[in-house]
N, C-alpha and C positions, 0 to 999 in steps of 0.2 A: 505495500499499499503504499509505503513512502515513497519506495521508487519513483511508482507510476507519478506519485505528485511531482517530486523530482524532477523528472523528465516532460511533465506539463510546465511547470516554470521554466525549463530551459526554453523550450519549444516557445513559449508566451514571450522570453525576454530575446530570443531571436527572432522572431516575428515583427517584434516592437522595433528593432534594432534595426531589420532589412526597410520598412515602414519613413523612419524615421532618417534615411539614407536617404529614400527615394522625394521625401521632403519637396522644398517651394519649389516649383518649375522655373519661376521667375529666376532667383538666386541661383540657379545652376546657368542658365545659358544669359547670364549680365545682363538682366534687366529686359531680354528679347523672349519676342514669343520664338515658335517653331519658324516662324516665315520669317523673321528678321525684325519685326516691327516692335518698336519700343511699348513695354509691356506697362500699364500703370493701372494697380489697384485704387480705388476711389470706395470708399467709407462710408455708410449711412446708416444715421439711426433711425431713421425713418420705417415707416411700414405701409400695407395694401395700396392703398392709389398713390401716396407720394410716390414710395417705392416704383411704381408702374411708371408715372408719369417721368421719372428722373432715369430711369430706363431708356425710352423713350429719348429724350437727350443724350443718353449716352451712345444709342444706336445712330443717332444722326452725327454725332460727333465721329464716331468710327467710319461710318459711309464718306466721310467728306474729306478724312483723314487717312491716308495710304499708308504712313510708316508709323501711326500709331494706334496702338489698339487699349481701350481702358475697357476693366471690369467694374463694374459695380457689386458691391459688396454689401448687403444689407442685416446689418447687425438689431435693429429694433432696441428692444431693450436690454440687452445684453451688450452696448455697446461699451460702455467703460470695462466691462471685462475684461471681453475679449480685444481692445487696444491697449489695455494692462496685459494681460497674456501676450501679443503681439510682440509689445518693445521689449519684456523681459526674453523671448526666444529671439528675437532680431528678426521678425516676421511681421513687420506693422505695413499702412497699405501706405501706398505713396501720397495721397490726398485723401484727407478726412473731414467729417466735421470735426469742430474742436472750441469747446467754451469752458474747460477751467485748465487755461494755460500754466497756473503756476504748479498743476499736479504733475505736468505732462512736459514742462519743457526740457529735460535732459533727454526725454526723447525724440524732442522735434526739432527740426533744422531751423534756422533763423535764413527769414527767406528778405532780408535788407540786401543783399548784395544782387537779387534777384529783383528787387523792387528799384535800389537804384539805377539799375542798368535800363529799365524802362523808362526812366527822364521825368523830371521834376509833374509833366501833367498828369502820370499816371496815377500818382497818389491824390492829385486834386479832385480827379474824379468821385472820390467818395467824401460824403463830409467826414471833416478833420475829425472830431470827438472818436470815431468809432474805431481809428487806430491806435487810440490807447486801450482801449478794450484789447486789441488781437497782439497787443504788445508786454514786454516785462521786463521788469530795469534796461528800459532804454532798445530792448531788441525786439524785433515785430517777428511772432511764430504763425499770423494769419491774418488773410486777404478777408476783408469783408464781406459777407454775403448777403445778408440784410439786416436791418433793423427795426424793432416796433415801438410805437410810444405805447406808454402804460397811462391810463387814466382812471378816474372813479366818479360815477354815475352814482347819483343816491335822490330819493324822493324826499326832500325837505319837508313838505309837510309829512312826510310817515315817521319820518326823524324826530319830528321836534314832539310830537306827538308821543312814541316814544319816551321820549328825554322827559316828557311833561309827568308822565304815567308811571316813568321808572319801571317797566315793563319791558320784556322779553330782551335778546342781546343786547342791548345798548341801555343795560341797569347802570344808574351814574356810580355806583361805587367800585365798577370795574375800570373802568373811563369816562373822562370830565371831558364828553362830547362838546358841552359849549364852549369849552377853551379853543377844542380842536376844530372847531366851522365858524367862530364870531369873532 
């Protein structure tokens, strides 16, 4: 029985080593596909319809560029886990969405040199404050892809009623709403 378990463990270990050796196709071809195109892996955190829309954009890009092939990798809710694991194993996508530069800065390539090559007008095509979000300690790690404006709407009559009655979740013992609103 012990011998059988030992043999199974050796076979499992051998199989794992063989699969690991076959590893990342891109790395074994120096970033090229089998037909010589530059291979680019793009990771997204999106799901469902958003991934479908992104795949259409990737397909269109690939059709228009004979020398580049982009592969979309949809990580969904496992995005952070897969990016962290990829950075730890040296198998990180080439392009990815990013929101937490401080946590990943050691695994990201600084982009300042590339941005500088594009000329001064390149950065001016974006709202200047967006560059602050994509930078850490004076080094740029990302290019803005969008932004959103946050706002708060409220029903003043309903809020006033709840303040007067000290009811519901606007109870004055929790928050001094008069000071916040007036």
